[in-house]
N, C-alpha and C positions, 0 to 999 in steps of 0.2 A: 906343308901336310897336304900336298898333292896326292891327290887320288884319282881312280879311275873313272871311265864315263859313266857307266853302274853306279858307284857310289857318288857321285857328283849328280846324277837324278835323284838319289835318295837324300842327299842334304837338300839338294833343291827342293824336292816336295816337302821335307820336314818343316822347311824354313817358310813354305808355302802355308803349312797347316797352324805353325808357331804364329805367323802374321794373322790367320786368318781368326783363331781364337782370341783377339786383340781388338775387338770391335771397332775402336777408333781409326784404326790402319785400313780395315778391309773396305772395300770398297761396295761390295753389297749388303754392306747392313743397311737397310731401309731406315731413318727415323722416321718418326711420325711428324705431321708438320707441328703438332704441337711442344715437341720436344725441343728444347733449348740447347742449341750446338754447343754452347761455353762448357757443358757439364762434360763433354768428350774431352775438351783440355786437359783436365784433372785427371780424367782415365789414361790418355795416352802417356800423361807423365809417367803416373802411378805404373803401365804396362812397359814403359821403354826399355827396362831392366831385361826383359824375358825377350823382348823382339832386339835388342842389342847383342845378348849371347847368340841368338840363331842367326843374325845378321854376321858376327863375328867368325862362328863356325862355318858358314856358306863363304866366306873371303878369302878364307885360308884352305877351304877346301876345292874349290872351283880351280878349274886352269885359268891362267891371267888370258888366254886368248878367247875364252866363251864370252859372248854378246851379253851373258848377263852380270860379268865378271865388273862391267865399269857401272852397272845401273846398282850393283851391292855395295858397291864401296860409297856411291854416293848417298845411298839410304842410308848406311851404316854412318856415314856421317852427319847427316839429318836426324838422326834417332840417337846420336851422341850429343844434341843439343838437347834433347828432351830428358835424357839421362843422367847430365848436368845441373839439371831443375828438381830430380826426384827428393834429393835430402831436403831441400826447402819444402818441398811440398810436404813430404811424410812429417817435417815437424809443425808447418800449418796446420794438417789435420791433427796431429797430436794434441796440439793447444786447442785449436776449435771443438775438438770432443771430447778432449780429456783423456787422451789415451797415454797409457804408458809408451815410452820411446821404444823401449824392447817390446812390445807386446806383439804378438803375431798368431792371436787366435782369429777364428774366422770374422767375428764380429769386427774386430780391429782393423782387418785385413780391408772389408767391405769398403768399412770407414774412410779408407784413406784411397780407395778403388773408384766406386760412386757416390760421389758428391753433387749435390743440387747446383744449378749454373749461377745462383746468385753468390753460394760460399765459393764458388771457383773465381769469381770474378773480385772477390773482395780480397783473396791472395794478393798480398804485395807483388811478386812477380808473374802476375796475370799477363801482362803484356807480350813477354817473354814468351811464356807457355804458349800465348795463342800465335806468335810468330813461327817458333819453331813447330807448333803442331802442324800448321800449313804446309811447311818444309815437309817434313816428315809424310806427313798424308801422300804429298804429290810424289816425291820421290817413291814410296812404297806402290804407289799405283802402278808407276811406271815398271816396278824391276815385280809386280805381282804377273804383268803383262808377259814379261819377257820368261818369268820362271814357268808360267803357264805353257807357252810356246815350247819351251826345252823339254818339259816334262811330258808334252803331249795332251795335259789336261790340266784344267784351272779348277783348283780343290776348293775356290771361293764360290764357284758356280753349282756345288757339288749339293744335291738334294740332302746329304747327310747335316750339311751346316745350314742349312735354309730352315727356319723355323716355319 
C-alpha cells in the first residue's frame, strides 16, 4: 500500500497523534515524582492494540527508503511484545475487578487501562510486561523523533496536548 509523499506525511502525523494519546509511550508526559511508574506498564499493555494498529498502517504506507521506515518496523516489533501480553492482562484485570470477559463499558475499560502500581506488580506476567514496556518506550521515542522531523513538527510538543 505504498502512497505518495503527502499521504506518507498524513500517515506519519496520524501515527504521532495515536502514540501521543497513549501516555506511557509519549516522552512528553511528565509523571509526578509521587507516581509509581509501574502503573504505566499495565497501561502500555492495554494501549498496545491501538499503537500496534497505527504502526502497522504506517509500516505499510511508508516507502521503504524513508528514514523512519526502519524505526517504524523496530517500534512495531517492540509493541508486538506488549500486544502478545494483552490477553493475559485483560484476563488478570477481569479476575481482579470481577469484570465480565466481554464487558466493554467505560468502567470496565478504565479498570483495565488504569490500574494501581501494586496491582500491576501482582500480575503474574509483570516482569515480561516491564521488559516489553521498556523496549517499546525506547523504540517509540526514537520513532517519534524521526516522525517529527519527517512531518516538520512534533505533535507531542504541541500546546494542544499539554495540559
